[in-house]
C-alpha positions as CSV (number, residue, x, y, z in Angstrom):
1,X,19.1,54.0,12.4
2,X,18.0,54.1,16.0
3,X,14.8,56.0,17.0
4,X,14.5,58.1,20.2
5,X,12.9,55.2,22.1
6,X,15.9,53.2,21.1
7,X,14.3,51.0,18.4
8,X,16.5,50.0,15.4
9,X,14.7,50.5,12.1
10,X,15.8,50.0,8.5
11,X,15.9,53.2,6.4
12,X,16.8,54.2,2.8
13,X,19.1,57.2,2.8
14,X,19.6,59.6,0.0
15,X,21.7,62.8,-0.2
16,X,21.2,65.7,-2.7
17,X,23.7,68.7,-2.5
18,X,22.3,72.2,-2.6
19,X,23.9,74.9,-4.8
20,X,27.6,75.3,-3.9
21,X,27.1,78.8,-2.4
22,X,24.9,77.3,0.3
23,X,27.4,74.7,1.4
24,X,24.6,72.3,2.4
25,X,22.8,69.2,1.2
26,X,19.3,67.7,1.6
27,X,19.3,64.3,3.4
28,X,16.2,62.2,3.0
29,X,15.4,59.2,5.2
30,X,12.7,56.7,4.2
31,X,11.4,54.2,6.8
32,X,11.9,50.8,5.1
33,X,10.5,48.7,7.9
34,X,7.4,47.7,6.0
35,X,9.3,46.9,2.9
36,X,11.8,44.8,4.8
37,X,9.0,43.0,6.6
38,X,7.4,42.2,3.2
39,X,10.7,41.0,1.8
40,X,11.2,38.7,4.8
41,X,7.7,37.3,4.4
42,X,8.4,36.5,0.7
43,X,11.6,34.8,1.6
44,X,9.9,32.7,4.3
45,X,7.0,31.8,1.9
46,X,9.5,30.7,-0.8
47,X,11.0,28.0,1.5
48,X,8.1,27.0,3.7
49,X,5.2,24.6,3.1
50,X,2.1,26.7,3.8
51,X,0.0,23.7,5.0
52,X,2.4,22.3,7.6
53,X,4.8,25.1,8.3
54,X,7.7,22.7,7.5
55,X,10.4,23.5,5.0
56,X,9.2,22.9,1.4
57,X,11.3,21.1,-1.2
58,X,13.3,24.2,-2.0
59,X,13.8,25.2,1.6
60,X,14.9,21.6,2.5
61,X,17.4,21.6,-0.4
62,X,18.9,25.0,0.5
63,X,19.2,24.1,4.2
64,X,20.6,20.6,3.8
65,X,23.1,21.4,1.1
66,X,24.6,24.1,3.3
67,X,24.9,21.5,6.1
68,X,26.5,19.0,3.9
69,X,29.2,21.5,2.9
70,X,30.4,21.8,6.5
71,X,29.5,18.3,7.6
72,X,33.2,17.1,7.9
73,X,33.8,19.6,10.7
74,X,31.1,18.4,13.1
75,X,32.3,14.8,13.5
76,X,28.7,13.6,13.6
77,X,26.9,11.2,11.3
78,X,24.3,12.7,9.0
79,X,21.3,10.4,8.2
80,X,18.4,11.1,5.9
81,X,14.9,9.7,6.5
82,X,12.3,9.6,3.7
83,X,8.8,9.0,5.1
84,X,5.7,8.1,3.0
85,X,2.3,7.7,4.6
86,X,0.4,4.4,4.1
87,X,-3.3,4.8,3.5
88,X,-3.3,8.5,2.9
89,X,-4.7,8.3,-0.6
90,X,-7.7,6.5,0.8
91,X,-8.3,9.5,3.1
92,X,-8.3,11.9,0.3
93,X,-10.4,9.8,-2.0
94,X,-13.1,8.9,0.6
95,X,-13.2,12.0,2.9
96,X,-11.9,14.8,0.7
97,X,-8.9,17.0,0.6
98,X,-9.9,19.0,3.7
99,X,-9.7,15.9,5.8
100,X,-6.4,15.0,4.0
101,X,-5.0,18.4,5.0
102,X,-5.9,17.9,8.6
103,X,-4.0,14.5,8.5
104,X,-0.9,16.1,7.0
105,X,-0.9,18.9,9.7
106,X,-1.3,16.2,12.4
107,X,1.6,14.2,10.9
108,X,3.8,17.2,10.8
109,X,3.1,17.9,14.5
110,X,4.0,14.2,15.4
111,X,7.3,14.6,13.4
112,X,8.2,17.7,15.3
113,X,7.3,16.1,18.6
114,X,9.4,13.0,17.9
115,X,12.5,14.7,16.6
116,X,15.0,17.3,18.0
117,X,14.5,21.0,17.4
118,X,17.8,21.0,15.5
119,X,16.8,18.2,13.1
120,X,15.9,19.5,9.6
121,X,12.3,18.6,8.7
122,X,10.7,19.0,5.3
123,X,7.6,18.1,3.3
124,X,8.6,17.1,-0.2
125,X,5.0,17.2,-1.5
126,X,1.9,15.1,-1.2
127,X,2.3,12.7,1.7
128,X,6.1,12.5,1.6
129,X,8.2,13.9,4.4
130,X,12.0,14.1,4.9
131,X,14.3,14.6,7.9
132,X,18.0,15.1,8.1
133,X,19.3,13.9,11.5
134,X,22.7,14.6,13.1
135,X,23.5,11.5,15.1
136,X,26.5,10.1,17.1
137,X,26.0,6.8,15.3
138,X,24.0,5.9,12.1
139,X,22.4,3.0,13.9
140,X,20.5,5.4,16.1
141,X,18.3,6.1,13.1
142,X,16.5,2.8,13.5
143,X,15.1,3.6,16.9
144,X,13.9,7.0,15.6
145,X,12.3,5.3,12.6
146,X,10.6,2.8,14.9
147,X,9.3,5.6,17.1
148,X,7.9,7.5,14.1
149,X,6.2,4.4,12.7
150,X,4.7,3.6,16.1
151,X,3.4,7.2,16.5
152,X,1.9,7.4,13.1
153,X,0.5,3.8,12.9
154,X,-2.7,4.4,14.7
155,X,-6.4,4.7,14.0
156,X,-7.7,8.3,13.6
157,X,-11.3,9.5,13.9
158,X,-11.9,12.0,11.0
159,X,-15.4,13.3,10.5
160,X,-16.7,10.4,12.6
161,X,-15.0,7.8,10.4
162,X,-12.2,5.5,11.5
163,X,-9.1,6.0,9.3
164,X,-6.2,3.6,9.5
165,X,-2.8,5.3,8.8
166,X,0.7,4.2,8.8
167,X,4.2,5.1,7.6
168,X,7.0,3.5,5.6
169,X,10.5,4.9,6.0
170,X,13.7,4.7,4.0
171,X,17.1,5.5,5.6
172,X,20.2,6.7,3.8
173,X,23.6,7.5,5.4
174,X,25.8,10.3,4.2
175,X,28.2,10.0,2.4
176,X,28.0,6.1,2.0
177,X,24.6,6.3,0.2
178,X,25.2,9.5,-1.7
179,X,27.8,12.3,-1.9
180,X,25.1,15.0,-2.3
181,X,21.5,15.6,-1.4
182,X,20.1,14.3,-4.7
183,X,22.0,11.0,-4.2
184,X,20.8,10.7,-0.6
185,X,17.2,11.4,-1.6
186,X,17.3,8.8,-4.3
187,X,18.8,6.2,-2.0
188,X,16.3,6.9,0.8
189,X,13.4,6.8,-1.6
190,X,14.5,3.4,-2.9
191,X,14.8,2.1,0.6
192,X,11.3,3.5,1.4
193,X,9.8,1.5,-1.5
194,X,11.6,-1.6,-0.2
195,X,9.9,-1.1,3.1
196,X,6.5,-0.8,1.4
197,X,7.2,-3.9,-0.7
198,X,8.0,-5.8,2.5
199,X,4.6,-5.1,3.9
200,X,4.5,-1.3,4.8
201,X,4.7,0.3,8.2
202,X,8.4,-0.7,8.3
203,X,11.8,1.0,7.8
204,X,14.7,-0.1,5.6
205,X,18.3,1.1,5.4
206,X,19.5,1.6,1.9
207,X,22.1,-0.8,0.5
208,X,23.6,-0.9,-3.0
209,X,21.8,-4.1,-4.0
210,X,18.5,-2.1,-3.7
211,X,19.7,0.0,-6.6
212,X,19.7,-3.0,-8.9
213,X,16.3,-4.1,-7.7
214,X,15.0,-0.5,-8.2
215,X,16.3,-0.5,-11.8
216,X,14.6,-3.8,-12.5
217,X,11.4,-2.5,-10.9
218,X,11.5,0.6,-13.1
219,X,11.9,-1.6,-16.2
220,X,8.9,-3.7,-15.1
221,X,6.9,-0.5,-14.4
222,X,7.5,0.6,-18.0
223,X,6.7,-2.8,-19.3
224,X,3.5,-3.4,-17.4
225,X,1.8,-0.5,-19.1
226,X,2.6,-1.8,-22.6
227,X,1.7,-5.4,-21.4
228,X,-1.9,-4.3,-20.9
229,X,-2.0,-2.9,-24.5
230,X,-0.3,-5.9,-26.0
231,X,-2.6,-8.3,-24.1
232,X,0.3,-10.2,-22.5
233,X,-1.9,-11.1,-19.5
234,X,-3.7,-14.4,-19.3
235,X,-5.9,-16.3,-16.8
236,X,-5.2,-19.7,-15.3
237,X,-7.6,-21.6,-13.1
238,X,-6.9,-23.6,-9.9
239,X,-9.5,-26.1,-8.7
240,X,-11.1,-26.2,-5.3
241,X,-12.2,-29.7,-4.2
242,X,-14.1,-31.2,-1.3
243,X,-12.1,-33.1,1.3
244,X,-14.9,-35.5,2.0
245,X,-15.7,-36.8,-1.5
246,X,-13.4,-35.0,-4.0
247,X,-16.3,-33.1,-5.5
248,X,-15.2,-30.1,-7.6
249,X,-16.5,-27.0,-6.0
250,X,-15.1,-24.5,-8.5
251,X,-12.0,-22.7,-9.8
252,X,-10.2,-19.6,-8.7
253,X,-9.2,-17.4,-11.7
254,X,-5.5,-16.3,-11.3
255,X,-3.8,-13.6,-13.4
256,X,-0.5,-14.4,-15.0
257,X,2.0,-12.3,-17.1
258,X,4.6,-13.7,-19.5
259,X,7.0,-11.0,-20.3
260,X,8.4,-11.3,-23.9
261,X,12.0,-11.2,-22.7
262,X,12.0,-11.9,-19.0
263,X,9.5,-14.7,-19.1
264,X,7.0,-15.4,-16.4
265,X,6.8,-12.5,-13.9
266,X,5.6,-13.5,-10.3
267,X,2.2,-12.0,-9.4
268,X,3.8,-10.6,-6.2
269,X,5.9,-8.3,-8.5
270,X,3.5,-7.2,-11.1
271,X,0.2,-6.9,-9.1
272,X,1.6,-4.0,-7.0
273,X,2.8,-2.3,-10.2
274,X,-0.6,-2.5,-11.7
275,X,-2.0,-0.9,-8.6
276,X,0.5,1.9,-8.6
277,X,0.1,2.5,-12.4
278,X,-3.7,2.7,-11.8
279,X,-4.2,-0.1,-14.3
280,X,-5.8,-2.6,-11.9
281,X,-9.3,-1.4,-12.5
282,X,-8.9,-1.6,-16.3
283,X,-7.4,-5.0,-16.1
284,X,-9.9,-6.1,-13.5
285,X,-12.7,-5.4,-16.0
286,X,-11.0,-7.7,-18.4
287,X,-10.7,-10.4,-15.8
288,X,-14.4,-10.3,-14.9
289,X,-15.4,-10.6,-18.6
290,X,-12.8,-13.3,-19.4
291,X,-13.5,-15.3,-16.4
292,X,-17.3,-15.1,-16.8
293,X,-17.1,-16.1,-20.4
294,X,-15.0,-19.2,-19.4
295,X,-17.5,-20.0,-16.7
296,X,-20.3,-20.0,-19.3
297,X,-18.3,-22.3,-21.6
298,X,-18.0,-24.8,-18.8
299,X,-21.7,-25.2,-18.4
300,X,-21.7,-28.2,-20.7
301,X,-18.8,-29.8,-18.8
302,X,-19.3,-29.2,-15.1
303,X,-22.2,-28.9,-12.6
304,X,-24.4,-25.8,-12.7
305,X,-23.2,-25.2,-9.1
306,X,-19.6,-24.7,-10.2
307,X,-18.2,-21.5,-8.6
308,X,-15.8,-19.1,-10.3
309,X,-13.6,-17.2,-7.8
310,X,-12.1,-13.8,-8.8
311,X,-9.7,-11.9,-6.5
312,X,-10.3,-8.2,-5.9
313,X,-7.6,-5.8,-4.8
314,X,-8.3,-3.1,-2.2
315,X,-8.6,-0.6,-5.1
316,X,-11.2,-2.7,-7.0
317,X,-13.2,-3.5,-3.9
318,X,-13.6,0.2,-3.0
319,X,-14.7,1.3,-6.5
320,X,-18.2,2.9,-6.4
321,X,-19.1,1.1,-9.7
322,X,-18.0,-2.4,-8.6
323,X,-21.5,-3.8,-8.1
324,X,-22.9,-2.2,-11.3
325,X,-20.0,-3.7,-13.3
326,X,-20.5,-7.2,-11.8
327,X,-24.2,-7.0,-12.6
328,X,-23.4,-6.1,-16.2
329,X,-20.9,-9.0,-16.4
330,X,-23.5,-11.5,-15.0
331,X,-26.2,-10.3,-17.4
332,X,-23.9,-10.3,-20.5
333,X,-22.8,-13.9,-19.9
334,X,-26.1,-15.3,-18.6
335,X,-24.6,-16.4,-15.2
336,X,-26.4,-16.7,-11.9
337,X,-25.0,-14.5,-9.1
338,X,-24.1,-17.5,-6.9
339,X,-21.9,-18.8,-9.6
340,X,-19.5,-15.9,-9.0
341,X,-17.4,-15.5,-5.9
342,X,-15.4,-12.3,-5.3
343,X,-12.3,-12.8,-3.0
344,X,-11.2,-9.9,-0.9
345,X,-8.2,-9.8,1.4
346,X,-8.2,-8.9,5.1
347,X,-6.4,-5.6,4.3
348,X,-9.0,-4.5,1.8
349,X,-11.9,-5.4,4.1
350,X,-10.5,-3.7,7.2
351,X,-9.3,-0.4,5.6
352,X,-12.6,1.4,6.4
353,X,-15.2,-0.8,8.1
354,X,-18.1,1.6,7.4
355,X,-17.4,1.6,3.7
356,X,-16.7,-2.2,3.8
357,X,-20.1,-2.9,5.4
358,X,-21.9,-0.8,2.7
359,X,-20.1,-2.5,-0.2
360,X,-20.7,-6.0,1.3
361,X,-24.4,-5.1,1.7
362,X,-24.6,-4.1,-2.0
363,X,-22.8,-7.4,-3.0
364,X,-25.2,-9.3,-0.9
365,X,-28.1,-7.7,-2.6
366,X,-26.6,-8.5,-6.0
367,X,-26.4,-12.2,-4.8
368,X,-22.7,-13.0,-5.5
369,X,-20.6,-14.9,-3.0
370,X,-18.0,-13.1,-1.0
371,X,-14.9,-14.8,0.3
372,X,-12.3,-13.5,2.8
373,X,-9.0,-14.3,1.2
374,X,-5.6,-15.0,2.9
375,X,-7.1,-15.2,6.4
376,X,-4.2,-15.6,8.9
377,X,-1.7,-13.5,6.9
378,X,-2.4,-10.3,8.9
379,X,-4.0,-9.1,12.1
380,X,-7.6,-9.6,11.2
381,X,-9.9,-9.8,14.3
382,X,-12.1,-12.9,14.6
383,X,-15.0,-10.5,15.4
384,X,-15.0,-9.5,11.7
385,X,-16.2,-13.0,10.9
386,X,-19.3,-12.3,13.1
387,X,-19.9,-8.7,11.9
388,X,-19.2,-8.9,8.2
389,X,-21.5,-10.6,5.7
390,X,-19.3,-13.3,4.2
391,X,-19.9,-16.7,2.6
392,X,-16.4,-18.2,2.5
393,X,-13.2,-18.0,4.4
394,X,-9.9,-19.0,2.8
395,X,-7.0,-20.0,5.1
396,X,-3.8,-18.4,4.1
397,X,-1.1,-20.7,2.5
398,X,1.5,-19.5,5.0
399,X,-0.6,-20.6,7.9
400,X,-1.2,-24.0,6.1
401,X,2.6,-24.4,5.6
402,X,3.1,-24.1,9.4
403,X,0.3,-26.4,10.5
404,X,2.6,-29.4,11.2
405,X,5.5,-27.5,12.7
406,X,3.8,-24.8,14.8
407,X,1.4,-25.9,17.6
408,X,0.2,-22.2,17.8
409,X,-0.6,-22.0,14.1
410,X,-2.4,-25.3,14.3
411,X,-4.4,-24.1,17.2
412,X,-5.4,-20.9,15.4
413,X,-6.4,-22.9,12.3
414,X,-8.5,-25.3,14.4
415,X,-10.2,-22.5,16.2
416,X,-11.0,-20.6,13.0
417,X,-12.4,-23.8,11.3
418,X,-14.7,-24.4,14.4
419,X,-15.8,-20.8,14.5
420,X,-16.7,-20.8,10.8
421,X,-18.9,-23.8,11.4
422,X,-20.8,-21.8,14.0
423,X,-21.1,-18.8,11.6
424,X,-22.1,-21.1,8.7
425,X,-19.0,-20.0,6.7
426,X,-17.5,-22.4,4.2
427,X,-13.7,-22.9,4.8
428,X,-11.1,-23.4,2.0
429,X,-7.5,-24.1,2.8
430,X,-5.1,-22.5,0.3
431,X,-1.7,-23.7,-0.6
432,X,-2.1,-27.3,0.4
433,X,0.9,-29.1,-1.0
434,X,1.4,-32.3,1.1
435,X,-0.6,-35.3,2.0
436,X,0.1,-34.7,5.7
437,X,-1.5,-31.2,5.4
438,X,-4.5,-32.7,3.8
439,X,-4.9,-35.3,6.5
440,X,-4.6,-32.7,9.2
441,X,-7.3,-30.6,7.6
442,X,-9.5,-33.6,7.1
443,X,-9.2,-34.6,10.8
444,X,-10.0,-31.0,11.9
445,X,-13.1,-30.5,9.9
446,X,-11.9,-28.3,7.0
447,X,-14.3,-28.7,4.0
448,X,-12.3,-27.8,0.9
449,X,-8.7,-27.5,-0.3
450,X,-6.9,-25.7,-3.0
451,X,-3.2,-26.2,-3.9
452,X,-0.5,-28.1,-5.7
453,X,-1.5,-31.3,-4.0
454,X,-4.7,-31.2,-6.1
455,X,-3.4,-29.3,-9.2
456,X,-1.3,-26.4,-10.2
457,X,-3.1,-23.5,-11.9
458,X,-4.4,-24.8,-15.2
459,X,-5.1,-23.3,-18.6
460,X,-8.7,-23.1,-19.5
461,X,-8.5,-26.0,-21.9
462,X,-6.7,-28.2,-19.3
463,X,-9.1,-27.2,-16.6
464,X,-12.0,-28.3,-18.8
465,X,-10.6,-31.9,-18.6
466,X,-10.1,-31.9,-14.8
467,X,-11.1,-35.3,-13.5
468,X,-14.1,-35.3,-11.1
469,X,-14.6,-36.3,-8.5
470,X,-11.0,-36.0,-7.5
471,X,-9.6,-39.3,-6.4
472,X,-8.0,-38.8,-2.9
473,X,-7.3,-42.5,-2.6
474,X,-4.8,-42.3,-5.5
475,X,-2.6,-40.0,-3.4
476,X,-2.6,-42.3,-0.4
477,X,-1.8,-45.5,-2.4
């Protein structure tokens, strides 16, 4: 009804007749404005994410399914983006959920700023966001994805600490990738994981071949858990030898998995699965113990200076109990700290420089060696070699593979080798496979090599028989 000032209000009306001789009735009006307002609030809360103000999963489903029902009439292309933040878990784990909430609110504002007001935005939960776009051509989604990745892939200062964030995006086109929202979400999710697998901070369009890869990945995910229980993982050892005289410096312990039906699974496939399944720390403890026990067994065969290298994932490197666990391993097997070298990738060291410096300081106090692994595979700044307390630098195998064909890569390698000499860092070239690569490295001052030219990864028993010193002249004969 309309009030005297002209305002429309919701009312509940009831009529009750009086006795028939009075020929009248009692009409009751109840102002329902407050009730209606509360009802609208409940409806809003049911479909809205309280943290970001975006649609929640239920709201996104309701809105998008209605749009899909009338999509044929618009003549436009509907495209679904599935966005997952890279590095968000690290924010929650290191800075707490309040900081994580601030990041999520900031991300939602960036999404709203980059997209049109008529695009449908939602937060599916955690650090996953979705957007339904109405475009003239599906190919336009690529530019939008690039814009989002660029906007979100920056360093953020949170509570005085530098946090590196990024985004991986999967793109699915309606109806090619799915005839309903469930199908679209599944396709976009698969494409998003393909982007992560390719290196993160990228986007991928869904194609039907991805579905087969996703199924294979799911099977491996299920198998990797039982593989830990069944002890299907083993260690192999690849030698590191001196270029000058063939002296054996040490071995790097490498994890291998032989699946009972598939056979040997490449480390590039199963290592990310171990990370995602949160099994890497458990398996890492086994690697430390197994490798240290083998190093102790070699004392009767090799020099006391023999170094055992063990790779650490980003998760392992950032564990608070890492140093305590390594100390226990050294004590249990009677090893000297300098007989153990932990290898950490650029990505792990540069995730949070403040935490990295603290962890490196603790490792330095323990006395173990620290190597920067796969240098040249990412965007690691040369200043890190000056600022971080390291013992060894390992040139990435992809950089080594391009030495003879790319003058720029050769110049980078030469510069890094010279710089490491100034910083008193030992340099090991990984993935050396040809005599020409060895000769280039020798001519440019590299000290040690590791790769198929010397030996493929060896079983423990075969490694025990590795001939030393290594005879370089036999390769040049």
